[in-house]
ChimeraX commands (.cxc) that place a marker at each C-alpha (Angstrom):
marker #1 position 108.50,103.11,88.90 radius 0.5
marker #1 position 109.55,105.34,91.72 radius 0.5
marker #1 position 108.67,104.62,95.36 radius 0.5
marker #1 position 106.07,107.35,95.41 radius 0.5
marker #1 position 104.35,105.72,92.38 radius 0.5
marker #1 position 104.03,102.40,94.24 radius 0.5
marker #1 position 102.75,104.26,97.28 radius 0.5
marker #1 position 100.13,106.05,95.24 radius 0.5
marker #1 position 98.91,102.74,93.77 radius 0.5
marker #1 position 98.78,101.32,97.31 radius 0.5
marker #1 position 96.89,104.33,98.61 radius 0.5
marker #1 position 94.35,104.16,95.73 radius 0.5
marker #1 position 93.79,100.52,96.52 radius 0.5
marker #1 position 93.00,101.27,100.18 radius 0.5
marker #1 position 90.68,104.07,99.19 radius 0.5
marker #1 position 88.82,102.20,96.42 radius 0.5
marker #1 position 87.93,99.27,98.68 radius 0.5
marker #1 position 87.73,101.25,101.97 radius 0.5
marker #1 position 90.20,98.79,103.41 radius 0.5
marker #1 position 90.95,100.88,106.42 radius 0.5
marker #1 position 87.99,102.92,107.74 radius 0.5
marker #1 position 88.46,105.61,110.38 radius 0.5
marker #1 position 89.64,104.68,113.86 radius 0.5
marker #1 position 90.73,101.20,112.88 radius 0.5
marker #1 position 93.13,98.92,114.71 radius 0.5
marker #1 position 95.30,97.24,112.01 radius 0.5
marker #1 position 97.05,94.05,113.04 radius 0.5
marker #1 position 99.80,93.50,110.43 radius 0.5
marker #1 position 101.11,89.99,110.00 radius 0.5
marker #1 position 104.81,90.11,109.15 radius 0.5
marker #1 position 106.54,86.81,108.55 radius 0.5
marker #1 position 109.79,88.53,107.73 radius 0.5
marker #1 position 109.48,87.53,104.09 radius 0.5
marker #1 position 109.32,89.89,101.08 radius 0.5
marker #1 position 105.54,90.24,100.63 radius 0.5
marker #1 position 104.66,91.01,104.26 radius 0.5
marker #1 position 107.75,93.22,104.65 radius 0.5
marker #1 position 106.80,95.35,101.68 radius 0.5
marker #1 position 103.20,95.55,102.92 radius 0.5
marker #1 position 104.44,96.58,106.36 radius 0.5
marker #1 position 106.54,99.29,104.92 radius 0.5
marker #1 position 103.71,100.70,102.80 radius 0.5
marker #1 position 101.28,100.57,105.68 radius 0.5
marker #1 position 103.78,102.31,107.94 radius 0.5
marker #1 position 104.17,105.14,105.43 radius 0.5
marker #1 position 100.42,105.32,104.84 radius 0.5
marker #1 position 99.66,105.61,108.56 radius 0.5
marker #1 position 101.91,108.62,108.96 radius 0.5
marker #1 position 99.07,110.71,107.50 radius 0.5
marker #1 position 96.31,108.88,109.36 radius 0.5
marker #1 position 96.49,109.85,113.03 radius 0.5
marker #1 position 93.21,107.99,113.68 radius 0.5
marker #1 position 94.85,104.61,113.08 radius 0.5
marker #1 position 96.52,102.24,115.40 radius 0.5
marker #1 position 99.05,99.80,113.91 radius 0.5
marker #1 position 100.69,96.77,115.40 radius 0.5
marker #1 position 103.08,94.40,113.67 radius 0.5
marker #1 position 103.15,90.73,114.66 radius 0.5
marker #1 position 105.49,87.85,113.78 radius 0.5
marker #1 position 105.40,84.15,114.54 radius 0.5
marker #1 position 108.69,82.32,114.53 radius 0.5
marker #1 position 107.78,78.99,113.01 radius 0.5
marker #1 position 109.34,76.91,111.57 radius 0.5
marker #1 position 112.20,78.03,113.79 radius 0.5
marker #1 position 115.02,76.93,111.49 radius 0.5
marker #1 position 113.99,79.57,108.92 radius 0.5
marker #1 position 115.05,82.20,111.43 radius 0.5
marker #1 position 118.07,80.37,112.82 radius 0.5
marker #1 position 119.60,77.34,114.36 radius 0.5
marker #1 position 119.59,78.65,117.96 radius 0.5
marker #1 position 117.88,81.29,120.06 radius 0.5
marker #1 position 120.56,83.91,119.46 radius 0.5
marker #1 position 120.24,83.60,115.71 radius 0.5
marker #1 position 116.49,83.72,115.87 radius 0.5
marker #1 position 116.55,86.83,118.12 radius 0.5
marker #1 position 118.95,88.51,115.74 radius 0.5
marker #1 position 116.54,88.12,112.81 radius 0.5
marker #1 position 113.58,89.19,114.91 radius 0.5
marker #1 position 115.41,92.36,115.91 radius 0.5
marker #1 position 116.16,92.94,112.25 radius 0.5
marker #1 position 112.45,93.10,111.51 radius 0.5
marker #1 position 111.66,95.11,114.65 radius 0.5
marker #1 position 114.07,97.89,113.73 radius 0.5
marker #1 position 111.84,98.82,110.81 radius 0.5
marker #1 position 108.40,98.34,112.38 radius 0.5
marker #1 position 107.11,99.39,115.76 radius 0.5
marker #1 position 105.16,98.48,117.86 radius 0.5
marker #1 position 106.32,95.00,117.04 radius 0.5
marker #1 position 105.74,91.67,118.84 radius 0.5
marker #1 position 107.26,88.30,117.93 radius 0.5
marker #1 position 106.42,84.92,119.48 radius 0.5
marker #1 position 108.52,81.82,119.09 radius 0.5
marker #1 position 106.26,78.75,118.72 radius 0.5
marker #1 position 106.62,76.18,121.43 radius 0.5
marker #1 position 105.97,73.31,119.05 radius 0.5
marker #1 position 109.05,71.94,117.31 radius 0.5
marker #1 position 109.51,72.28,113.54 radius 0.5
marker #1 position 110.55,68.62,113.64 radius 0.5
marker #1 position 106.80,67.82,113.53 radius 0.5
marker #1 position 106.91,68.94,109.91 radius 0.5
marker #1 position 109.32,66.15,108.99 radius 0.5
marker #1 position 106.75,63.53,110.04 radius 0.5
marker #1 position 103.67,65.21,108.59 radius 0.5
marker #1 position 102.08,64.14,105.29 radius 0.5
marker #1 position 101.31,67.78,104.64 radius 0.5
marker #1 position 103.84,69.87,106.49 radius 0.5
marker #1 position 102.55,73.20,105.17 radius 0.5
marker #1 position 99.19,72.47,106.72 radius 0.5
marker #1 position 100.84,71.83,110.07 radius 0.5
marker #1 position 102.83,75.01,109.76 radius 0.5
marker #1 position 99.72,77.08,109.06 radius 0.5
marker #1 position 97.93,75.42,111.93 radius 0.5
marker #1 position 100.66,76.28,114.45 radius 0.5
marker #1 position 100.97,79.94,113.28 radius 0.5
marker #1 position 97.19,80.43,113.09 radius 0.5
marker #1 position 96.68,79.20,116.66 radius 0.5
marker #1 position 99.23,81.70,117.97 radius 0.5
marker #1 position 97.82,84.62,115.96 radius 0.5
marker #1 position 94.23,83.83,117.04 radius 0.5
marker #1 position 95.28,83.71,120.74 radius 0.5
marker #1 position 97.01,87.08,120.45 radius 0.5
marker #1 position 94.08,88.62,118.64 radius 0.5
marker #1 position 91.62,87.30,121.25 radius 0.5
marker #1 position 93.60,89.07,123.95 radius 0.5
marker #1 position 93.57,92.42,122.26 radius 0.5
marker #1 position 90.06,93.30,123.43 radius 0.5
marker #1 position 89.65,95.87,120.68 radius 0.5
marker #1 position 86.82,96.85,118.34 radius 0.5
marker #1 position 87.16,97.24,114.60 radius 0.5
marker #1 position 90.10,94.88,114.31 radius 0.5
marker #1 position 91.53,94.63,110.82 radius 0.5
marker #1 position 94.14,91.90,109.99 radius 0.5
marker #1 position 96.40,92.72,107.05 radius 0.5
marker #1 position 98.16,89.98,105.14 radius 0.5
marker #1 position 100.68,90.31,102.33 radius 0.5
marker #1 position 99.06,88.16,99.63 radius 0.5
marker #1 position 99.86,89.57,96.15 radius 0.5
marker #1 position 98.65,88.75,92.65 radius 0.5
marker #1 position 101.20,85.94,92.27 radius 0.5
marker #1 position 99.19,84.17,95.03 radius 0.5
marker #1 position 96.04,84.75,93.07 radius 0.5
marker #1 position 97.54,83.51,89.81 radius 0.5
marker #1 position 98.65,80.32,91.56 radius 0.5
marker #1 position 95.24,79.74,93.12 radius 0.5
marker #1 position 93.42,80.66,89.84 radius 0.5
marker #1 position 95.51,78.14,87.93 radius 0.5
marker #1 position 94.62,75.50,90.56 radius 0.5
marker #1 position 90.90,76.30,90.58 radius 0.5
marker #1 position 90.62,76.07,86.78 radius 0.5
marker #1 position 93.16,73.37,86.15 radius 0.5
marker #1 position 95.34,75.42,83.85 radius 0.5
marker #1 position 98.53,73.60,82.90 radius 0.5
marker #1 position 102.00,75.19,83.15 radius 0.5
marker #1 position 102.66,74.78,79.41 radius 0.5
marker #1 position 99.32,76.33,78.48 radius 0.5
marker #1 position 99.93,79.22,80.89 radius 0.5
marker #1 position 103.39,80.10,79.49 radius 0.5
marker #1 position 102.52,79.57,75.81 radius 0.5
marker #1 position 99.10,81.02,75.65 radius 0.5
marker #1 position 98.42,82.90,78.88 radius 0.5
marker #1 position 94.89,82.73,80.29 radius 0.5
marker #1 position 91.96,82.94,77.91 radius 0.5
marker #1 position 89.36,84.08,80.42 radius 0.5
marker #1 position 86.51,83.86,77.90 radius 0.5
marker #1 position 87.04,80.14,77.31 radius 0.5
marker #1 position 87.36,79.04,80.99 radius 0.5
marker #1 position 84.82,76.38,81.88 radius 0.5
marker #1 position 82.32,76.76,84.64 radius 0.5
marker #1 position 83.48,75.38,87.99 radius 0.5
marker #1 position 82.06,74.44,91.42 radius 0.5
marker #1 position 84.06,75.63,94.41 radius 0.5
marker #1 position 84.48,72.79,96.88 radius 0.5
marker #1 position 84.64,73.37,100.63 radius 0.5
marker #1 position 88.31,72.42,100.50 radius 0.5
marker #1 position 88.90,75.34,98.12 radius 0.5
marker #1 position 87.18,78.03,100.18 radius 0.5
marker #1 position 90.41,79.18,101.78 radius 0.5
marker #1 position 91.96,79.82,98.37 radius 0.5
marker #1 position 88.73,81.37,97.09 radius 0.5
marker #1 position 88.80,83.92,100.01 radius 0.5
marker #1 position 92.16,85.24,98.75 radius 0.5
marker #1 position 90.56,87.01,95.78 radius 0.5
marker #1 position 88.73,89.55,97.98 radius 0.5
marker #1 position 90.70,92.67,98.91 radius 0.5
marker #1 position 88.41,93.02,101.93 radius 0.5
marker #1 position 86.47,90.35,103.80 radius 0.5
marker #1 position 84.22,91.18,106.73 radius 0.5
marker #1 position 83.85,87.97,108.66 radius 0.5
marker #1 position 80.60,87.34,110.58 radius 0.5
marker #1 position 82.67,87.16,113.86 radius 0.5
marker #1 position 83.50,90.86,113.44 radius 0.5
marker #1 position 87.09,90.50,112.23 radius 0.5
marker #1 position 87.93,92.15,108.87 radius 0.5
marker #1 position 90.65,90.67,106.69 radius 0.5
marker #1 position 92.36,92.88,104.13 radius 0.5
marker #1 position 94.90,92.20,101.36 radius 0.5
marker #1 position 96.21,95.53,100.25 radius 0.5
marker #1 position 99.01,94.03,98.11 radius 0.5
marker #1 position 96.82,92.29,95.54 radius 0.5
marker #1 position 97.66,95.06,93.00 radius 0.5
marker #1 position 101.38,94.14,93.08 radius 0.5
marker #1 position 103.40,91.28,91.67 radius 0.5
marker #1 position 106.65,89.90,93.08 radius 0.5
marker #1 position 108.77,91.87,90.58 radius 0.5
marker #1 position 107.30,95.09,91.98 radius 0.5
marker #1 position 107.60,93.90,95.58 radius 0.5
marker #1 position 111.30,93.27,95.08 radius 0.5
marker #1 position 111.63,96.83,93.66 radius 0.5
marker #1 position 109.69,98.36,96.57 radius 0.5
marker #1 position 112.03,96.76,99.08 radius 0.5
marker #1 position 115.12,97.71,97.09 radius 0.5
marker #1 position 114.01,101.36,96.82 radius 0.5
marker #1 position 113.00,101.44,100.47 radius 0.5
marker #1 position 116.32,99.97,101.55 radius 0.5
marker #1 position 114.68,97.19,103.58 radius 0.5
marker #1 position 116.03,93.62,103.62 radius 0.5
marker #1 position 113.51,90.84,104.07 radius 0.5
marker #1 position 114.46,87.48,105.58 radius 0.5
marker #1 position 115.13,84.84,102.98 radius 0.5
marker #1 position 112.70,81.86,103.17 radius 0.5
marker #1 position 114.88,78.76,103.49 radius 0.5
marker #1 position 112.08,76.43,104.54 radius 0.5
marker #1 position 112.54,73.09,102.89 radius 0.5
marker #1 position 108.78,72.53,102.79 radius 0.5
marker #1 position 107.82,75.84,101.09 radius 0.5
marker #1 position 108.20,74.24,97.68 radius 0.5
marker #1 position 104.94,72.39,98.27 radius 0.5
marker #1 position 102.90,75.61,98.19 radius 0.5
marker #1 position 101.26,76.57,94.89 radius 0.5
marker #1 position 102.86,80.01,94.89 radius 0.5
marker #1 position 106.33,78.62,95.32 radius 0.5
marker #1 position 105.81,76.31,92.35 radius 0.5
marker #1 position 104.61,79.30,90.33 radius 0.5
marker #1 position 107.78,81.27,91.37 radius 0.5
marker #1 position 109.94,78.45,89.92 radius 0.5
marker #1 position 107.93,78.50,86.74 radius 0.5
marker #1 position 108.04,82.25,86.23 radius 0.5
marker #1 position 111.72,82.54,87.17 radius 0.5
marker #1 position 112.88,81.95,83.60 radius 0.5
marker #1 position 109.97,83.67,81.91 radius 0.5
marker #1 position 110.69,87.07,80.30 radius 0.5
marker #1 position 109.45,90.00,82.38 radius 0.5
marker #1 position 107.13,91.21,79.63 radius 0.5
marker #1 position 105.43,87.81,79.75 radius 0.5
marker #1 position 105.07,87.93,83.42 radius 0.5
marker #1 position 103.47,91.37,83.18 radius 0.5
marker #1 position 100.95,89.95,80.68 radius 0.5
marker #1 position 99.88,87.48,83.42 radius 0.5
marker #1 position 99.87,89.76,86.48 radius 0.5
marker #1 position 99.12,93.48,86.10 radius 0.5
marker #1 position 97.67,95.86,88.62 radius 0.5
marker #1 position 94.14,94.94,87.54 radius 0.5
marker #1 position 94.65,91.15,87.38 radius 0.5
marker #1 position 92.87,90.46,90.73 radius 0.5
marker #1 position 89.83,92.39,89.55 radius 0.5
marker #1 position 89.64,90.40,86.37 radius 0.5
marker #1 position 90.08,87.10,88.14 radius 0.5
marker #1 position 87.42,87.97,90.79 radius 0.5
marker #1 position 85.04,89.03,88.02 radius 0.5
marker #1 position 85.66,85.70,86.14 radius 0.5
marker #1 position 85.14,83.71,89.38 radius 0.5
marker #1 position 81.83,85.49,89.92 radius 0.5
marker #1 position 80.82,84.51,86.35 radius 0.5
marker #1 position 82.22,80.98,86.20 radius 0.5
marker #1 position 81.80,79.69,89.76 radius 0.5
marker #1 position 78.29,78.29,89.81 radius 0.5
marker #1 position 78.19,78.46,93.66 radius 0.5
marker #1 position 79.95,81.85,94.01 radius 0.5
marker #1 position 77.41,83.47,96.37 radius 0.5
marker #1 position 77.04,80.36,98.46 radius 0.5
marker #1 position 80.87,79.99,98.76 radius 0.5
marker #1 position 81.21,83.61,99.80 radius 0.5
marker #1 position 78.61,83.14,102.54 radius 0.5
marker #1 position 80.46,80.04,103.76 radius 0.5
marker #1 position 83.71,81.98,103.86 radius 0.5
marker #1 position 82.14,84.74,105.95 radius 0.5
marker #1 position 80.94,82.16,108.45 radius 0.5
marker #1 position 84.38,80.57,108.79 radius 0.5
marker #1 position 86.69,81.21,111.71 radius 0.5
marker #1 position 88.93,84.04,110.49 radius 0.5
marker #1 position 92.04,82.16,111.56 radius 0.5
marker #1 position 91.32,79.53,108.96 radius 0.5
marker #1 position 91.74,82.19,106.24 radius 0.5
marker #1 position 95.12,83.59,107.31 radius 0.5
marker #1 position 98.55,82.89,105.82 radius 0.5
marker link #1:1,2 radius 0.2
marker link #1:2,3 radius 0.2
marker link #1:3,4 radius 0.2
marker link #1:4,5 radius 0.2
marker link #1:5,6 radius 0.2
marker link #1:6,7 radius 0.2
marker link #1:7,8 radius 0.2
marker link #1:8,9 radius 0.2
marker link #1:9,10 radius 0.2
marker link #1:10,11 radius 0.2
marker link #1:11,12 radius 0.2
marker link #1:12,13 radius 0.2
marker link #1:13,14 radius 0.2
marker link #1:14,15 radius 0.2
marker link #1:15,16 radius 0.2
marker link #1:16,17 radius 0.2
marker link #1:17,18 radius 0.2
marker link #1:18,19 radius 0.2
marker link #1:19,20 radius 0.2
marker link #1:20,21 radius 0.2
marker link #1:21,22 radius 0.2
marker link #1:22,23 radius 0.2
marker link #1:23,24 radius 0.2
marker link #1:24,25 radius 0.2
marker link #1:25,26 radius 0.2
marker link #1:26,27 radius 0.2
marker link #1:27,28 radius 0.2
marker link #1:28,29 radius 0.2
marker link #1:29,30 radius 0.2
marker link #1:30,31 radius 0.2
marker link #1:31,32 radius 0.2
marker link #1:32,33 radius 0.2
marker link #1:33,34 radius 0.2
marker link #1:34,35 radius 0.2
marker link #1:35,36 radius 0.2
marker link #1:36,37 radius 0.2
marker link #1:37,38 radius 0.2
marker link #1:38,39 radius 0.2
marker link #1:39,40 radius 0.2
marker link #1:40,41 radius 0.2
marker link #1:41,42 radius 0.2
marker link #1:42,43 radius 0.2
marker link #1:43,44 radius 0.2
marker link #1:44,45 radius 0.2
marker link #1:45,46 radius 0.2
marker link #1:46,47 radius 0.2
marker link #1:47,48 radius 0.2
marker link #1:48,49 radius 0.2
marker link #1:49,50 radius 0.2
marker link #1:50,51 radius 0.2
marker link #1:51,52 radius 0.2
marker link #1:52,53 radius 0.2
marker link #1:53,54 radius 0.2
marker link #1:54,55 radius 0.2
marker link #1:55,56 radius 0.2
marker link #1:56,57 radius 0.2
marker link #1:57,58 radius 0.2
marker link #1:58,59 radius 0.2
marker link #1:59,60 radius 0.2
marker link #1:60,61 radius 0.2
marker link #1:61,62 radius 0.2
marker link #1:62,63 radius 0.2
marker link #1:63,64 radius 0.2
marker link #1:64,65 radius 0.2
marker link #1:65,66 radius 0.2
marker link #1:66,67 radius 0.2
marker link #1:67,68 radius 0.2
marker link #1:68,69 radius 0.2
marker link #1:69,70 radius 0.2
marker link #1:70,71 radius 0.2
marker link #1:71,72 radius 0.2
marker link #1:72,73 radius 0.2
marker link #1:73,74 radius 0.2
marker link #1:74,75 radius 0.2
marker link #1:75,76 radius 0.2
marker link #1:76,77 radius 0.2
marker link #1:77,78 radius 0.2
marker link #1:78,79 radius 0.2
marker link #1:79,80 radius 0.2
marker link #1:80,81 radius 0.2
marker link #1:81,82 radius 0.2
marker link #1:82,83 radius 0.2
marker link #1:83,84 radius 0.2
marker link #1:84,85 radius 0.2
marker link #1:85,86 radius 0.2
marker link #1:86,87 radius 0.2
marker link #1:87,88 radius 0.2
marker link #1:88,89 radius 0.2
marker link #1:89,90 radius 0.2
marker link #1:90,91 radius 0.2
marker link #1:91,92 radius 0.2
marker link #1:92,93 radius 0.2
marker link #1:93,94 radius 0.2
marker link #1:94,95 radius 0.2
marker link #1:95,96 radius 0.2
marker link #1:96,97 radius 0.2
marker link #1:97,98 radius 0.2
marker link #1:98,99 radius 0.2
marker link #1:99,100 radius 0.2
marker link #1:100,101 radius 0.2
marker link #1:101,102 radius 0.2
marker link #1:102,103 radius 0.2
marker link #1:103,104 radius 0.2
marker link #1:104,105 radius 0.2
marker link #1:105,106 radius 0.2
marker link #1:106,107 radius 0.2
marker link #1:107,108 radius 0.2
marker link #1:108,109 radius 0.2
marker link #1:109,110 radius 0.2
marker link #1:110,111 radius 0.2
marker link #1:111,112 radius 0.2
marker link #1:112,113 radius 0.2
marker link #1:113,114 radius 0.2
marker link #1:114,115 radius 0.2
marker link #1:115,116 radius 0.2
marker link #1:116,117 radius 0.2
marker link #1:117,118 radius 0.2
marker link #1:118,119 radius 0.2
marker link #1:119,120 radius 0.2
marker link #1:120,121 radius 0.2
marker link #1:121,122 radius 0.2
marker link #1:122,123 radius 0.2
marker link #1:123,124 radius 0.2
marker link #1:124,125 radius 0.2
marker link #1:125,126 radius 0.2
marker link #1:126,127 radius 0.2
marker link #1:127,128 radius 0.2
marker link #1:128,129 radius 0.2
marker link #1:129,130 radius 0.2
marker link #1:130,131 radius 0.2
marker link #1:131,132 radius 0.2
marker link #1:132,133 radius 0.2
marker link #1:133,134 radius 0.2
marker link #1:134,135 radius 0.2
marker link #1:135,136 radius 0.2
marker link #1:136,137 radius 0.2
marker link #1:137,138 radius 0.2
marker link #1:138,139 radius 0.2
marker link #1:139,140 radius 0.2
marker link #1:140,141 radius 0.2
marker link #1:141,142 radius 0.2
marker link #1:142,143 radius 0.2
marker link #1:143,144 radius 0.2
marker link #1:144,145 radius 0.2
marker link #1:145,146 radius 0.2
marker link #1:146,147 radius 0.2
marker link #1:147,148 radius 0.2
marker link #1:148,149 radius 0.2
marker link #1:149,150 radius 0.2
marker link #1:150,151 radius 0.2
marker link #1:151,152 radius 0.2
marker link #1:152,153 radius 0.2
marker link #1:153,154 radius 0.2
marker link #1:154,155 radius 0.2
marker link #1:155,156 radius 0.2
marker link #1:156,157 radius 0.2
marker link #1:157,158 radius 0.2
marker link #1:158,159 radius 0.2
marker link #1:159,160 radius 0.2
marker link #1:160,161 radius 0.2
marker link #1:161,162 radius 0.2
marker link #1:162,163 radius 0.2
marker link #1:163,164 radius 0.2
marker link #1:164,165 radius 0.2
marker link #1:165,166 radius 0.2
marker link #1:166,167 radius 0.2
marker link #1:167,168 radius 0.2
marker link #1:168,169 radius 0.2
marker link #1:169,170 radius 0.2
marker link #1:170,171 radius 0.2
marker link #1:171,172 radius 0.2
marker link #1:172,173 radius 0.2
marker link #1:173,174 radius 0.2
marker link #1:174,175 radius 0.2
marker link #1:175,176 radius 0.2
marker link #1:176,177 radius 0.2
marker link #1:177,178 radius 0.2
marker link #1:178,179 radius 0.2
marker link #1:179,180 radius 0.2
marker link #1:180,181 radius 0.2
marker link #1:181,182 radius 0.2
marker link #1:182,183 radius 0.2
marker link #1:183,184 radius 0.2
marker link #1:184,185 radius 0.2
marker link #1:185,186 radius 0.2
marker link #1:186,187 radius 0.2
marker link #1:187,188 radius 0.2
marker link #1:188,189 radius 0.2
marker link #1:189,190 radius 0.2
marker link #1:190,191 radius 0.2
marker link #1:191,192 radius 0.2
marker link #1:192,193 radius 0.2
marker link #1:193,194 radius 0.2
marker link #1:194,195 radius 0.2
marker link #1:195,196 radius 0.2
marker link #1:196,197 radius 0.2
marker link #1:197,198 radius 0.2
marker link #1:198,199 radius 0.2
marker link #1:199,200 radius 0.2
marker link #1:200,201 radius 0.2
marker link #1:201,202 radius 0.2
marker link #1:202,203 radius 0.2
marker link #1:203,204 radius 0.2
marker link #1:204,205 radius 0.2
marker link #1:205,206 radius 0.2
marker link #1:206,207 radius 0.2
marker link #1:207,208 radius 0.2
marker link #1:208,209 radius 0.2
marker link #1:209,210 radius 0.2
marker link #1:210,211 radius 0.2
marker link #1:211,212 radius 0.2
marker link #1:212,213 radius 0.2
marker link #1:213,214 radius 0.2
marker link #1:214,215 radius 0.2
marker link #1:215,216 radius 0.2
marker link #1:216,217 radius 0.2
marker link #1:217,218 radius 0.2
marker link #1:218,219 radius 0.2
marker link #1:219,220 radius 0.2
marker link #1:220,221 radius 0.2
marker link #1:221,222 radius 0.2
marker link #1:222,223 radius 0.2
marker link #1:223,224 radius 0.2
marker link #1:224,225 radius 0.2
marker link #1:225,226 radius 0.2
marker link #1:226,227 radius 0.2
marker link #1:227,228 radius 0.2
marker link #1:228,229 radius 0.2
marker link #1:229,230 radius 0.2
marker link #1:230,231 radius 0.2
marker link #1:231,232 radius 0.2
marker link #1:232,233 radius 0.2
marker link #1:233,234 radius 0.2
marker link #1:234,235 radius 0.2
marker link #1:235,236 radius 0.2
marker link #1:236,237 radius 0.2
marker link #1:237,238 radius 0.2
marker link #1:238,239 radius 0.2
marker link #1:239,240 radius 0.2
marker link #1:240,241 radius 0.2
marker link #1:241,242 radius 0.2
marker link #1:242,243 radius 0.2
marker link #1:243,244 radius 0.2
marker link #1:244,245 radius 0.2
marker link #1:245,246 radius 0.2
marker link #1:246,247 radius 0.2
marker link #1:247,248 radius 0.2
marker link #1:248,249 radius 0.2
marker link #1:249,250 radius 0.2
marker link #1:250,251 radius 0.2
marker link #1:251,252 radius 0.2
marker link #1:252,253 radius 0.2
marker link #1:253,254 radius 0.2
marker link #1:254,255 radius 0.2
marker link #1:255,256 radius 0.2
marker link #1:256,257 radius 0.2
marker link #1:257,258 radius 0.2
marker link #1:258,259 radius 0.2
marker link #1:259,260 radius 0.2
marker link #1:260,261 radius 0.2
marker link #1:261,262 radius 0.2
marker link #1:262,263 radius 0.2
marker link #1:263,264 radius 0.2
marker link #1:264,265 radius 0.2
marker link #1:265,266 radius 0.2
marker link #1:266,267 radius 0.2
marker link #1:267,268 radius 0.2
marker link #1:268,269 radius 0.2
marker link #1:269,270 radius 0.2
marker link #1:270,271 radius 0.2
marker link #1:271,272 radius 0.2
marker link #1:272,273 radius 0.2
marker link #1:273,274 radius 0.2
marker link #1:274,275 radius 0.2
marker link #1:275,276 radius 0.2
marker link #1:276,277 radius 0.2
marker link #1:277,278 radius 0.2
marker link #1:278,279 radius 0.2
marker link #1:279,280 radius 0.2
marker link #1:280,281 radius 0.2
marker link #1:281,282 radius 0.2
marker link #1:282,283 radius 0.2
marker link #1:283,284 radius 0.2
marker link #1:284,285 radius 0.2
view
């Protein structure tokens, strides 16, 4: 596809779900990675024709070694992101990434550190109609869907997902964060709105968007990232033919998965209400 085709899909997604109403302040989380960088680019281009919107890009440097081994290296990578997206703010976490080495679940600690910083910045904005945009794509959803329904890797690759034969499930409180990812737009009771405009795209398309846009994302060299469900899925799909990947994640995959969850999750409505009552920061990243 051409860049304009990707943009039209993106614009249709925003329109269909009314992701960005008039006079919105959109706080765009940009980790420097591929997903959030592609989202930042598409939102930047989208906003050129929406003079009513206010956009801000925000980055948290944690774990620090992903950005560099010293302050100069870190600042160089931050400036690399900033040259594409403005207004841009980046904060280097005060807590040391060495905490991750001692943690039983380092990814949980990482999210906690980054969420605290984001929440503090948001609280200081003193704005109405705040929308927080994150770069979750349909690879994320596939990973979480597999986890929710206990679909094995071999079954996934050999047979795909037989949605009709999936068993009924009960969503536990521990799974609410992953459950929340399936909604393109979530209006939290606290007044914050979370949007995921990239759910229509898979990683193959995101790579292509960045290539055609001429934007380089920061490689993720975090040694702990392999613990995340999506990273394990990346490894699995790396050697799978592209046509097979497309059979698993198309532009409408998230709609189908959300529809199946509504049918198969016995406590769907209850879980959605719980999600809306959660602190929005618990649903980020």
